[in-house]
C-alpha positions as CSV (number, residue, x, y, z in Angstrom):
1,X,0.2,4.3,18.0
2,X,2.4,6.2,15.5
3,X,1.1,7.4,12.2
4,X,3.4,4.9,10.3
5,X,1.9,2.0,12.3
6,X,-1.6,3.2,11.5
7,X,-0.8,3.5,7.8
8,X,0.9,0.1,7.8
9,X,-2.0,-1.6,9.5
10,X,-4.5,0.1,7.1
11,X,-2.6,-1.1,4.1
12,X,-2.2,-4.6,5.5
13,X,-6.0,-4.7,6.1
14,X,-6.5,-3.9,2.4
15,X,-4.2,-6.7,1.4
16,X,-6.2,-9.1,3.6
17,X,-9.5,-7.8,2.2
18,X,-8.2,-8.4,-1.3
19,X,-7.6,-12.0,-0.4
20,X,-3.9,-11.7,-1.1
21,X,-0.7,-12.4,0.8
22,X,2.3,-10.0,1.0
23,X,4.2,-12.4,-1.3
24,X,1.4,-12.3,-3.9
25,X,1.3,-8.5,-3.8
26,X,5.0,-8.2,-4.1
27,X,5.1,-10.7,-7.0
28,X,2.3,-8.7,-8.8
29,X,4.2,-5.4,-8.2
30,X,7.4,-6.9,-9.4
31,X,5.8,-8.2,-12.6
32,X,3.7,-5.2,-13.4
33,X,5.8,-2.3,-12.2
34,X,9.3,-3.6,-11.7
35,X,9.3,-3.4,-7.9
36,X,11.8,-5.5,-5.9
37,X,10.4,-9.0,-5.4
38,X,11.4,-8.8,-1.7
39,X,8.6,-9.0,0.9
40,X,11.0,-7.5,3.5
41,X,11.5,-4.5,1.2
42,X,7.8,-3.7,1.1
43,X,7.4,-4.5,4.8
44,X,10.2,-2.1,5.6
45,X,8.7,0.7,3.5
46,X,5.4,0.3,5.3
47,X,7.1,0.1,8.7
48,X,9.3,3.2,8.1
49,X,6.5,5.1,6.3
50,X,8.7,5.6,3.3
51,X,6.3,4.5,0.6
52,X,6.3,7.1,-2.2
53,X,3.0,8.4,-3.7
54,X,3.6,6.6,-7.0
55,X,4.2,3.4,-5.2
56,X,1.0,3.9,-3.1
57,X,-0.9,4.3,-6.4
58,X,0.7,1.1,-7.8
59,X,0.0,-0.8,-4.6
60,X,-3.6,0.3,-4.6
61,X,-3.9,-0.9,-8.2
62,X,-2.4,-4.3,-7.3
63,X,-5.2,-4.6,-4.6
64,X,-8.0,-3.5,-7.0
65,X,-8.3,0.0,-5.7
66,X,-7.6,3.5,-6.9
67,X,-6.7,6.5,-4.9
68,X,-9.2,9.3,-5.2
69,X,-8.7,12.8,-4.0
70,X,-11.9,14.3,-2.6
71,X,-12.3,17.8,-1.2
72,X,-13.3,17.8,2.5
73,X,-16.5,19.5,3.5
74,X,-15.9,22.6,5.5
75,X,-17.6,22.5,8.8
76,X,-18.9,25.9,9.9
């Protein structure tokens, strides 16, 4: 499985866990952040792996999450 597919599946699982549909997510993003209200547009970004970092932050917010950077432990 390609990285893009893994990322897409992970994001789709967060959408399901949030109890939302793709349409609901897209509507929220359009209202709050001025995204396109097109489900195929979001699906295409996920499929191509072309979601920008700022868009990922906004998408996480729409689902009730925030992206946190955490330093990895070094294994010796």
